[in-house]
N, C-alpha and C positions, 0 to 999 in steps of 0.2 A: 301666446308668447309675443303679441304685438302691443306696441304703444304708439299712439297717435296723438298729436297735439297741434294747436295753432299758436303762432306767436308773431309778434311784430316788434321791431326795434326802431326807435326814432333815429338813431345814428350808431355807428360802430365806435368802439373805443380805439382811437387812432394809435395810441402808444401801448396798447395791450400786447402782451407776448406770452403765450402759453409755455414757452421754454424758459422763462426767467421769473423767479419767485416775486421779485419786486415789481413786475408788470403783469401779474397773474389776475387780470380782470376780464369780465365778460359782459357784453350787452345783454345776453340772454343765455340761459342754460337750463337743461332738465337733468336733474341729478337722481340716479337710480342706485339705491343701496341694496346689496345682497348680503345677508347676514352670515356670520361664522360663529362657531361656538366661542371663539375668542374675538372680542370686538376689533382688536388691531389687525385681525386677519380678514375682516369684512372686505368685500370687493365692491367697487363703485364704477359705474359708467356715467360719464358726464357728456351729454350731447350739447354742443355749444355752437353759438353763432360766432364764427371767427372773423377777425379783421383782415387776415391775409393768407391763412392756410387754405389749401384747396378743400373742396367738399370731400367728406369721407376720409380725411386725414386722421390717423390714430397716433396718439402720443401719450406717454405717461405723464401724470401730474408732477409738477415740481415739488409738491408737498409730501406725497407718499406713492410708492410703487404700486399699491393696491388700488389706486384710483387712476382710471384711464380716461383720456379726453378724446372725443370723436367730433370733428367739425362737420356739422350737417348743413350749415349755411355759411357763406363766406362773403366778405366784402360789403360795400355799400349799395350794390345794384338793387337789392330788394328791400332796402330800408323804407319804412313808411307803409309797407304792404303787409297784409296778413298772409302768412305762409303756412301751409299744412305740411307737417312732417309725419312719416310713418316709419317705424323701425321694428325689425324682428329682434326682440330682446334675446330670445333663445339663441339665434344664430350669431348675433353680435357677441354674446358672452362666450360662446364656444370659440369663435374666431379670436377673441382677445385673450381669454384666460386658458383655453385649451381643454376645457371640460364642461360638463353639463352644469347649468346654473341651479342654485337653490332658489326657493321662492323669494320674490322681492320683499324686502323689509320696509322700504320707504321710497317715496318719490317726492322730490322737492323742486321748487322753481327758484331760480336765483338771478339777480342782476346785481353786480357788484363793481365798485370803482374805488375800493379802499386803497389799492396799491398805486394806481396811476393818478388818482385825484381828478380824473375826468368826470364828465357828466353825461348821463344818458338815461333813457327810460325805455321800458319794454312792456308790452301787453301779452298776456297769456290767455288763450282760449281754452275750450274744453280739452281735458286730458282723458283719453280713452285707453283702457287696458282690456284687450280682448283676445280670444283664441284664433281669430282670423283677421286678415286686413280689413279695415273699415270699408264699408260699401260692397263687400263681397259676400 
């Protein structure tokens, strides 16, 4: 039930704001899709590098209630550094959606600035999906 990845952002998106559609941009995010029989009912967890929200802040996406945002890094303190993240997808899904998750349908990486028009870049290292925390 674990996912682990490395990422590095060159800078955060200063004017990004996860609570406003017109500012919905992210320096880096890992997008996990969980399928449903009906596509529009699929659930999504987005782990993202926030510009101002505290770590582990959970908030619905401004685009759909089925997509939940989880800030796993925040602010500029770690920009320019490779950071390793590990999340328990099973526990996060239960905490967020209140039931056991289906199997993961897709994992995507994204860096986008289409709403704010700012500029950034991110690097993504190995993405591991495993039954136990990496290194144990």
